[in-house]
N, C-alpha and C positions, 0 to 999 in steps of 0.2 A: 497549582489548582485551586480553586478560589470554593468556600463554602460560605451559604449564607442562612441564617434560620431565623426567623421571628414568629411571634405572638405562641408562644409557651405558657407563660405565667398568667397569673389572676391575682387579684388581691388578695385571696387566698394563702396563695402556694407559688412559690417555685422563683426562679429568677432567671431571665433568658441569657442575661451575661454570666451566672454561676455556670449554666448549661455548658455554655461555649467554654469556660475557665476549666470544666473537666474535661470536656473535648478536646483542648489545646494540651491539655496534661496527657492524656492517653494517646494522643499522635507522638507527642515526643519522647514517650517512654518507651514507645516502640520505634525511636531512632528518626523521626522526621523531624524537620528543620524549620519555622513555623514565624510570621512576620508577625510584629506585634497585632495584635485582636482588635477589631474596629467594632465600638457601639457608635450607632450613626440612627440620630432622631430626624423624623420627618416632619409632616406640615403637622402643627399642634392645632390644628382646627380640625384635624378628623375625630369624627363620633364615637366610632366604635373600634378605639384601640382600648389593651387590656389594661397598661397603667400610662407609660411616658411614651409613647409610639417610635419605641424605637426598636431597631435590630441590629443581630452582631453579623460579622463576618471575619472567617478566617483563611489567612492563606498559606499556603504549603510549598515550600521553595524547592522541597528536592524530591515530588513525589515522580514515580517513572509510572509507565502505562500499564503493566501490571499489578501497580498498587491500586488501582479506583475501587476492586470489589472491596478491599478490607477496609479502606477508607470510609466507603458509602455504609459498611455495614456498623463501622464504628460509631459514625453520625447517627443512622436510624437509629440504632439502638438507647444511645443518650438520650436520645428526642422524645423517644417511645416512654422512658423510664423516668423523665424530668419534665413532662409536661401537665399542666393540669386538665385533661381531658375530660372531667367531671364537670368542667365549668362551661357553661353554655356559651361563654365570649370567647374560648381559646379555641383557636383554627389555626394550628402550628401547621410552617412550609417551610422545607427546606430546597434549597437552588445549588446543585453543581454546577460549577463554570469551568472547563480546564485554561491553563492560561493562554493557547492557542487562541482560543476563541473570545478571551476576554480584550487581547493586545489587536486583532481584526476589527471587535465592535467598540472601539474605546469613545467611538464619536456616540454611537446611540446607546451605550451605557451614561455618558455623560448627559444626554438630552434625558435619560430617563432619573437621574439623581435630580433634575431640576423640576421635573415633572411632581414628583413624590414630596419633594421640598416646599412648592406652591400649589399644588392643585388636589382634589380627592381622587384615587387612583381606585378602581375596582379590579378586579381580579382576572376580568376576561383582557385589559388592558395588558396586566403585566403577563399572562400566558402569550401573545402576541408575540410579547417582546422577547419572551424567552423562549419561542418557537423561531424565532428572528436568528437569534444569535446561537442558537444549538444548545442551547443551557439545559439541562436534565433537572427537573422538580419533582418531587412529592408533597403532595397536599392530605392531611390528616383534616379528619371531617371537613368543613368547609376549605380548609386550607387557605384562609385568606394570609397569611404569614408569608406565600412567595411574594406576596407586593415588596413588605419589607425586608424579606430575605435578599432580593434582588437589589432594593436599593440600595443597603450595606456595601453590598458586594461593590456596585457602580460609584460609590460615595469617591470624589476627590478635593483638594487640599481647599480651602483651610482648614487645621486641625490643630485642637487642644489636646489634651493628655485626662483622664481620671484614672485614679488609683482608686479600686474598690476591694476592700476587705471583708470577707466573707467568715460567716458565724460558726461556729461548732457544731458538729446536728444537733446534738441534746438541747440547744440553747435555742433553736427556730422556737417561732412564735412567740416568744418570754419578752421581758422586757427590756431593752438595750441597755446596759451599764457606759456609760461615758461621762469621764468626767470632763464638766464643763469649763475649768478653769483650764485644762489643758489644752483643749479646743480653742477657747482666744490665746493664751501662750504660741499654739500653733498659726496660728491666725498672724499675729503680729511679726513673726519672725519670718515666715515665709512670702509677706507681702512682698511686692505685687503678683509674684509668680504663681501664687495657688489664690484661689476668689470661691467666695459665699459659703466660707465654713461657718461663719458669724453671724446672725446679724442683731446688731448692736441697738439700733433702734425697738426691737420688739424683743431684745434679750433672748435670743434663738438660737440653740444648735442646729445648723442647717446640713451638715454632714449625713446624719441618719436618717432611714427613710420611716414613714408610720406603718408600713405594711407587715406580715408575719411572714415576710422574704428571707432567703440565707445571709441578706448584705447586712453587714454591720453596718459600716460606714462607706462613703466614697469622697474621696478630697480632688477636688480638681483643678486642674494649672494649665501652665504652657512651658514647664519644665520637669522634663520625667526627675531629674538630679532633686530638685526643690521636691515633688510629692514622695521621694524616699524619705530625704527629713521629715516631712511631714507626718510620714506614719509613726514615726519611731519619736512623737512627740506626744502624741494623744495615747490619753492613758485609758483605763477602764477593762473593759470584758477584751479578754484575747482574742483575737482572731484566729480561726483556723489556719487560713492562704489568704493570699492577695493575688490578684492580677492587673497589669496597668493595661489601660486602653485607649488606643488612638482616637477620639471620636470629634461630633462637631459640635458640641457643645460651646455656648459661651460665642458663638462666631457670627451670630444675624444672619445666617445665610439661606434662611428663610423668607427675608426679607427683598423687595423691590421697589426703585423708583416708580411711582404713578402719579400721574394727573389725576384729580380728582375724578372727573369725567368717566376715569376709564378703570376706577376702582369695581370689583366685584367681590362677592362674598367669596367667605372661607379660604382667602388667603392671607400674606404676609406684606406689608406697605412701608413706604418713608414717604411722606407726604410733606411738600413746603407750600404753606399759606398763611394767611391773614385772618386772624382770629376777627369774626363781624360779631360775636353773638357772646357778652363774658360770661364765665364758667355758673353755671347753678348748680345748687345742689336736689340731687331728689330725694325720693324714697329709699331707705336703707344704705344710704350715706354714701351714695354712688355723685362724682362731680363730672358735670358735662357744658362742654363748651361745640361752636361753632366754626369751622376752620372754611376759609374758600381760597381758591385759586383762580386765574383766570378761566378756566374749564368749570368751575362749579361750587358747591357745598358738601360738606358731611360733619356730622356730629362726632365727636372723639370724646370717650369718657376713661374715667381712672375708678374703678369697682373700687367698693370699701375694703378688699383685703389690701389693696397697697396704702392702708395706714397714710402715715404722716405725707407721702407724695401727693395727696390730695391737698393737703396746704398748700403746696407749690402751685398747684395747677389754680388754686382759688387766689393767686395774688397774679396771673395774669388779667390782662384787661382788653378790651378792641383796639385793635391798630398792632398789637404785637405780631411780629413777624417769626413764625418757629417752624421746626421740623418736626412732624409727629413718627415718630416707630411703632407700630403695632400690627393686631390683625384684624381681619374686616369680620363682624358679626351679620347675621344674615337679615334678621329681622328683629329691631329696624336695624338697617342699613349703618353701621356705626364702626370707628375704629377702638378695638379696643387695646388703651394706652401702656406700652411696655418703656417707653421714656420719651423724652423729648429735649430738642435742641435749641435754644432760646438764640435768635440769631442777630435780634433786636427791634428792643424796647421801645413803645410809644411813650412819649410825654404824657406825665400827670399832673394835672391844676387841680388844686381848689379854688375859690371863691375866698377873696381876702375880705371878711365882714368885719373889718376895723374903719370906724367914719373917718375919712381922710381931712375934716374939718374938727372935728372937738377929741377923736378916738374913743369914741362910743360905739356901742356892737350895734350891726347892722342887722335889721329882721326884714323877710321877705314879705312883701306886700301883695303877690303876685305877678305872673308874666310879663303883664304888659306896666305893669305900676313901675317894679323896681323894687328896691330897700328902702329903709326908712330908720333912721337914726335914734334909736330906743331912749336917746340923753339929748340932744340937740334939735331932733326931730325934723334934719333935711332928709329930702328925698336923693338918691343914687339911683341914678339910670342903670351904670353896667360899673359895678362890682370891679376892683382890678382881681387880675387871677395871677395866684401863687403857683409855680412849677414845684413840684414835692418829691422828694429821692423815692424812688422804687425801691422796693423791701427785697428785690432779688435783680438779677444779674445776667448776662448773656452767657451760653454754657449750657453742657449737658445737664439733666435732671433725670434720674431712673425709681423706680419703685424698688423697695425693698427685698432684700434676699428671699423673704418669707415669698414673695409672690411673685418671683421670679421665673422665667420660663427656662427649659433647659438649652434651649437655643440663643436665647436675648444675650446680648454682648455686654455684658457689665462695662462701666464708665473706665474703669481700671485698666482694663484691657485695650481700650479704643488704642492708645499709642503706639503699646507692646506689641499688638496682633498685626499694627499697619503695616511692620516691616518682616512681619515674621510669617512663612507659608510652610508649616511644619511638612 
């Protein structure tokens, strides 16, 4: 039996993963055997998310027919108790799906998962799919959470993991106390199997959230053993409990390969092309350039929060052939860059302004006139060009951890995950 839950928290209160942990423990204490719970993120361009646009799913491995009523009551009671129903943006949804109907409808579920990763899905679409697969669902308030609840159930590999530690009840809403040096030590000792623990460029701990939720910290990685090791290395406030979730964090599953002519708003793309308009600075600290392929052109932007990543973008020139990874903004239609891969660098030249006759310095006299030597006064129509070494190399470049989305794959995982399909 599968259980999906979403849209229960707010910026001020609770957390859907904490709710899932309480339900998991309650069911386990009543003799049920459960699979690793799932925390699944969806299209990051969705506007009406409560926080991180993610739903949770539980799978009970030994549920029998007569147990359904008890299980449903446990889930409903916990959702009602631990949802911020006072928030206008919180609209919980619960989905129950039998193992039999899950197996029968595997292709439908696979396509639904793709849909919630790539597009904006409305509640009517989710309800149509639920009725088609004979899934039971409960809507609280607007019930928008059924979209993500079904999305979490329908997810498929690749997966990574996240260990989430929760605070003691009396600490909720208070400042989190985490020893920064212990996080740095943990990051170095568990690299590359955990990621986004600390942003060295901006000197910031990344494992702690900024909201008043019950989460103390979350450590992400690709190996459960290293997550457990990391848990015991973090010093500071003592957690009440922790749970390990299977997740799609750090997998790039929200991105698809596109030709520029086929790009549409509010989806994730990977686009290969040549830079035709060099990077320029915009008001607010953003940096923009124009990319072209055989089908069209599109602007790509690195926003101010990407900090030092913008310096990499500024080093690009017209003629560079790159791949851009990111999401598409609606107005104006631009790609919000998550990372780039430089495939081929254009050669860069400067004019040799040394006079070939006397060694003096050449001064421009105008487009048609050429250059005149300051010393011997001779005119040079076309000075020699000198190739200069580019201050950048082919390869991947990414935004810092502070600006990275949940789903974006860090560079350190690219090779590690290529052979891993958890």
